[in-house]
C-alpha positions as CSV (number, residue, x, y, z in Angstrom):
1,M,-0.1,0.0,-0.1
2,D,1.3,3.5,-1.0
3,G,1.9,5.5,2.2
4,A,1.6,3.0,4.7
5,A,1.2,3.9,8.3
6,S,4.9,2.6,9.3
7,S,6.5,5.2,6.8
8,A,4.4,8.3,7.9
9,S,6.3,11.0,9.3
10,A,5.2,12.6,12.5
11,G,2.3,15.0,11.9
12,E,1.6,13.6,8.3
13,A,-1.5,11.5,7.5
14,P,-0.4,7.8,7.1
15,Y,-2.2,7.3,3.9
16,R,-2.6,9.7,0.7
17,H,-6.3,8.4,-0.1
18,L,-8.8,6.4,1.4
19,V,-12.0,4.9,-0.2
20,L,-14.8,4.8,2.1
21,D,-18.0,2.4,1.5
22,T,-21.5,2.3,2.9
23,N,-20.3,0.4,6.2
24,V,-18.1,3.4,7.4
25,F,-21.1,5.6,7.3
26,V,-23.8,3.4,8.5
27,T,-21.9,2.1,11.6
28,G,-20.5,5.6,12.5
29,I,-17.0,5.1,12.5
30,A,-16.1,7.8,10.1
31,T,-15.0,10.1,12.5
32,L,-12.6,7.8,13.9
33,L,-10.8,8.1,10.2
34,R,-10.1,11.8,11.0
35,N,-6.3,12.4,10.1
36,L,-5.7,9.0,8.4
37,A,-5.5,10.3,4.8
38,T,-4.9,13.5,3.0
39,R,-8.0,12.8,0.8
40,Y,-11.3,10.8,1.4
41,W,-13.4,9.1,-1.5
42,T,-16.7,7.6,-2.0
43,I,-19.2,7.5,-5.0
44,P,-22.8,8.6,-5.1
45,E,-23.8,5.2,-5.0
46,V,-22.7,4.8,-1.5
47,L,-24.0,8.0,-0.3
48,A,-27.6,7.0,-1.9
49,E,-27.4,4.0,0.1
50,V,-26.8,6.0,3.6
51,R,-30.6,6.2,4.5
52,D,-30.7,5.9,8.3
53,E,-31.7,9.1,9.9
54,H,-28.5,8.7,12.5
55,A,-25.7,7.8,9.8
56,R,-27.5,10.6,7.5
57,A,-26.6,13.1,10.2
58,A,-23.1,11.7,10.8
59,L,-22.9,12.1,7.2
60,A,-23.6,15.4,7.3
61,T,-21.1,16.3,10.0
62,L,-17.9,14.5,8.9
63,P,-14.6,16.1,10.1
64,F,-13.2,15.8,6.5
65,K,-14.2,16.5,2.9
66,L,-15.4,13.8,0.7
67,D,-14.1,13.7,-2.9
């Protein structure tokens, strides 16, 4: 994997990119991914699968920008 955690310098995100699936938003673990990557990616189909009110609220307040 490019940018593995063991090779990250102090203060740098261990990964350059993380691709997020529906599970990340439904389980609420998305906020735990803060500072793990420089950029976070998903696709519109994943966002459409997030229907639960609590998961939608969490999605709206992510501590990072989705590309």
